[in-house]
N, C-alpha and C positions, 0 to 999 in steps of 0.2 A: 303315571303315564309320562312317557318321555316326549319332549317337544319335538315338532317337526324340524328336520334339519334342512337348511337351505345353503345355497352356494352362491358364489360371485361369478357372473359370466365373464368371459375374457375381456369384454369391453368395460367391465366395472359395474354393470347393471345388476341389481339385486333381484333374485327370483323370490317372489312373495306370493303366498296363497292368500286368497280373499276369503274372509269368513263372514257369515251372515247369521242373524238371530232368527232361528226357525219359528220362534213364538210370535214374530211380528205378523200383523195381518197382511195378506197378499194384496198386491196392487200392480196395475199395468202402467202406471204413470212413471216414465223414466226418471223424472226429477225426484220423485219420492223414493224410488228405488235407490238412487244415489245417496239421498239423505239417510235412508234407513241403514244402508251399508256403513256410512260414515259414523252413524250413531252406535253401531254395534261392533264394528271392528275395534279391537283393543290391541294397540301396538305400543310396546314399551321397550325403551333402550335402557340398559343398565351399564354403568361404568364404575370400576373400582379395581385397584390391583396393586401390584408390586410386592405385597406380602399377603399371607393367608389371613391376617387380621382385617384386611379390606375385601378380599375375595370371598371368603366364606359367608360373611353377612350378605353380600350381593347374591350369592347362590341361594342362601336361605330365603331371601325375599322372593326370588324367582320361583323357587319350589312352592312357596306358600301361595303365590299368585296363581300357579297352575292348579293347586289343590282347590282353590276357591272358584276358579273359572278356567275350564279346560280349553276355552277358545282363545285365550290370550296369546298373542304372538310376541315372543321375547327375543331380543337380540342383545348380546353383550359386545361392547367395544373395549378393547384393551391393547396393551403393548404387545407388539408382534413377537418379541423375544423375552417376555416376562412370564412369571409363574402362571398368570391367568390364561395364557395361551394354551396351556396343557390342562389345567384344572377345570376350566369351564367346559370344554368339549367332553372331558371325562364324565361330567355330570349330565351330558346329553343336550347342552344348549348351543345354539349357534354363536359362533365367535367371529367378530370382524376386527382385523388387526389395524393398528395405526402406529405411527412412529412417535415414541415418547422418550423423555429423559428427565431425570430430576435435576433441579437447579442446585448448583453448589451453594453451600451456606455462606461463602465469602466470595468476593469479587475476584475471579481469575479468568484466564483465557478460555477455560472450559465453558464459560458462558456462551461463547460464540456458537459452537456446534449444538449446544443445548437449546439456544433460542431458535436455531434453524429447525431442529427436530420438533420443538413445540409448535412452531408455525406450520410445518408440514403436517403434524398431527391434527391441527385445527382444520386445515384444508380438507384432509381426509374425512374428518368428522362431519364437516359441512356437507360433503358429498353424500355420506350415509344418511344424514338428516333429510336431505332433499329427496332421496329415493325411498327411504323407509317411511317418512312422514309420521313419526311416532306421536302418540297422545301425550306422553310424558317421558322425561329423561331423569333417571335416578342415579345419583352418585353416592358411593359409599367411602370416598376418600382415597388418598394416594394421588400422586401427581398425574397419573393416567386419566383420572376423572376430570382434570382441569379443562383440557381442550374439548372434551365431549360435552360437558355442561355449558361451556362458553358457546359452542356451536348451537346447542339447544336454545340458549338465550338469543343469539343472533337470528335464529329462525323463528323466534317468538313462540317457542314450545315451552310449556310449564316445566320447571325443574324441581326436583326434590332431593334433599341430601339426608344422609344418615351418618351420625357421628357416634363412634364406639367408645370414646374415651372422655375422661374428665377434663383433659386439655385438648382444645380443638385443633385439629390438623390444619396445616397451612392452606391447602386447597379449599377445604370447607370454610375456613375463616374468611377467605377472600370472597367466595361466592355466596355466602349465607345471606347477605343483604338482598340478593335478587331471587332467592329461593321462594317458591310458592308455599312450601312446607318443609320443616326440618324435623326429623325423627331423632330424638336424643336418647342416649343410654341412661343418663343420670339427671336427676332434678337440678343438681348444682350447676350443670352446664347452661341451663336457661339464662343464668345471670351473666354469662360471658358476653363481652361487648360485641362479639361477632354476630350475635343474634338480636341485637337491639332493634334492627329494622326488618327482621324476618316476620312476615305476615302471620304465619301459623306455625306453632311449635307444639309437638306432641312428645311426651315422655313415654317411650315405648319399651326401653331396654334394647338389648342387642339381639338380632335374629339368631336363633340356634336351631339345630335339628330336633324334631319332636322326640326322637329316640333317646336323646340325652336324659330326659326326665321321665320317660315312660318305661325304661327297662327295669324289670322287677328285681328286687334283691332276693336271691334264692341260693340254696346250698350248692346247686350245680355249679354256679360261678366260682364259689370258694374252692370246690374240688378241682375245677379246671386249672386253677392257678396254684394248686398245692397249699391252700390256706385253710384256716379253721373258722367256722361260722360263729364261734363263741368268743373270738378275740377281736379287739378293736383294730381296724385296718387304717394304716397311714399310707396315703397315696402321695408319692413324691413325683412331681412332674415339672420338668424344665421347659416344656414346649416340645414341638415335633423334632427339633434339633438337639434337645437337651440343654442343660445349663451347667457349665463347668463349676461355677461357684456353689450351686445347690448340690451337685454331686459330691463335691469335696466336703461340704458342711454335714451332709447326712453320713458319709463314711466316717467322719471324725466323731460323730455322735453315737455310732454303733456301740463302742465299748461301754458307754454310759446307759444304753438302752437294754443291754443283755439281761439285766436283773429283772426286767419286766417281760421276759420271754414268754411267760404263761398268760400274759394279758395283751401284748401287742404283737403285730405283724406288719410287714412293710411290702408294698408294691412300688417299684421304682422304675420310672421311665427315664432312661439315661441319655437317649439320643444315640445315633449309630457310631459316633466317633469315640465314645468313652465306655461302651457297654462292656467290653472285655476287661478293662481296667477296674471298673466298678464291681463287676461280678467277682473278679479275683479278690478284691478287698473284702467283700461280704464273706466269701468262702473262708478267707484267712482269719478274719476277726472273729467270726462266729463258729469256727471249727469246733471249739470245745463245747458248743451248745447245740450240736447236732446229735441225733440219735440214729440208730440203724433202721428204724421204722420209717422208710421213705416211700413216697408215691410219685408216679410220673405226672408231669404237667403237660399242657398242650405243646410246649416246645421240646418235650421229651427229656427235660433235665430234671433230675430228682430234687425234690424239696422235702424236708422232714415233716413228719406229722407226729403229734403227741406233745412231748415236753420240750422239744427243741424250739429254737427261734425260727419262725417261719418267714420266708421272704421270697419274692419273685422279682427278678431283674430282667428287664427287656429293653431293647432300644426304642421300641414304639409299640403302642397298642392300636391296632386298626379299628377296633370297636371299643373306643374309650368309654362308651356308655356302660359297658360291663363293669369296668373298674369304678366308675362313679357310683354305680348301684350298691357297691359294698364299702365304699370309702366313708370313714368316720371323721377323718381330719385330712386336710390337704397341706402339702408344702409345695409352693409353686411360685411362678412369676405372677405379674399382675397386669397382663395385657387385657384390653377391653373384652375380648371374646372369652378368655379364661375366667374372668370375673363373672361374666354373664352365665356361663355354664355352672360354675361353682355355686353361685347364689340361687340359680334356678333349681339346683338339686338340694339346696339347704345344707351345704357342707361347711363347717367352720374351717377357716384357713389360716395358715401362717404364710403371709406374702413376703417374698424376698424380691422386691422389684428390681428390674434392670435399670441401673442408674444412668446409663449413657444414652437412653432412648431420647429421640428428638422431642423437645417440649416437656421432658420429664413426665411423660404420660403415665408410666407405670407407678411412679411414686404417688402421684395425685390420685390415681385410681385406687391404689391400695389404702390410702388414708381415708378416702371417702367411705369405703366399706368398714374400715376399722372404727371410724367415728360412730357407726351405728351398732357397734358391739358384735359384729359378725366375723371379725378377723383380728389378727395381730400382725403388725408390720415390723419386720427386722431389716434395717438398712444393710445392704450387702457388705459394706466395709466396717460396720460398727458393732456387730453383735458377736458374742462368744458362743462356743459350743454349749457351755453350761446354760446360757439363756435359752438357746434353742431347745435343749432337752427339757428344761423346766416348763416351757410353754407347751411342748408336745405332750408331756405326761399330764399336765394339768388339764389340757383341753380334751384329752382322750379318756382319762380315768376319773376325773371329777364329774360326777353325774350332773350336778346342778349347772356347772360351768358349760358343759357340753350342750345340755338342753337349751340353755339361754342363748348360746351362740347359734344353734340350729334354728331356733325361732327367729332370731335377728336376720340370719342369712336368708331364710325363706321369705321374710317380709321384703327384702330387697330384690329377690329374684323375680324375673318376668319371663316365665317359660313360654308364653304365648306371643312374644314380641313379633315373630315372623308373620303370624296371621293378623295381628293387630295392624302392622304396617301395610300388609297386602290389602286388608279390608279398607283401610283409609285411602290408599291409592286408587283402588277400583271405584270407591264411592265418589271420589273427586273427579275421576274420569267420566263417570256417568253424568254427574251434574254439568261438567264442562261440555260434554257432547250434546246434552239436552239443550243447553243454552245456544250452542252453535246451530243446532237444527232449527230452533225457534227463530233465530235471526235470519237464517237463509230462507225459511218459509215465508 
């Protein structure tokens, strides 16, 4: 069910529908009616943006809240010119824009306009808080959530934060001490100094879409992508935009993998920028391992069936859950959401973390999973093609190794994180509203 859409009046007033609990006993007492409405209206503000790694967890939480309680009223606040301004409305949620900008990592003149934007964003957020009067404000990280959570604190509204990575983001690190509850992706984050004063901490994992783990493995999926159900599938994924280093590493490994053509096959998400280059490399390197027995795939490009080396190269997979369902090993980056999806599906992984990310998040994320035996970490600038091939073949074709890594991955996975977070938030809201009603009665 899609949430009700609301708009902002020209004067800046928010149009809001009032919701009541039909199960409450009827009364003619105006004061009790007001208290009943306050106890049953559920209004939530969610902030998080800048990158998909912050936006998709926020959307996942919002969708879970609606699955559990269709009366909940949700509004997103985010950057007017950032990715969330398009992604959030596309998922059917109300979006309220503010002015935001990230602070430079070093002291420069760029701090002056950034400070002004941040202050302006705080004022806008305070106005939204005054008119929405939410029961809770949830932040999933990124600098956009800073002014929104701060506005919630100034208005004495409970705040919750959700952290996706092993290394705590700057905004969450600053505001964690005032959070009523923090939902963490990994147990190791609990020991971070940022959370030493946080009242309540729950290790929930990262919110992911239910379809990620429920899509069944079936022969139809293999056929759609020109693959064989009896071969082990390597899924190469550099993220929605692709990853140049991973693309190059896999292309370099192809000549070493051809001898396993009857056992392995590859699905490769390249990103839009390099799809033609990578496709050409596959066709050229594997030309001698193609047969004339070809079949069409969903993108109408022929892929060989039978004794040839099977592969499917695409810039992006809209329904990535299809590929997860047939993947036996992953080669990918190590963002918090990628790790959440991979472990929820129980897929052994070779992580090639992005080395330049702020706070070295991906490197820490990857090693956290590897320490539990569910992955191998190859530092981007330090591994050879031979090492990559050795790990790939060992993880896919050694039955004992693969089974042990699958078990370890599943043990780390938290496929129900979205619902767990939503249930926690709703429970806390009920308790808070009940206490408020008792005080006013």
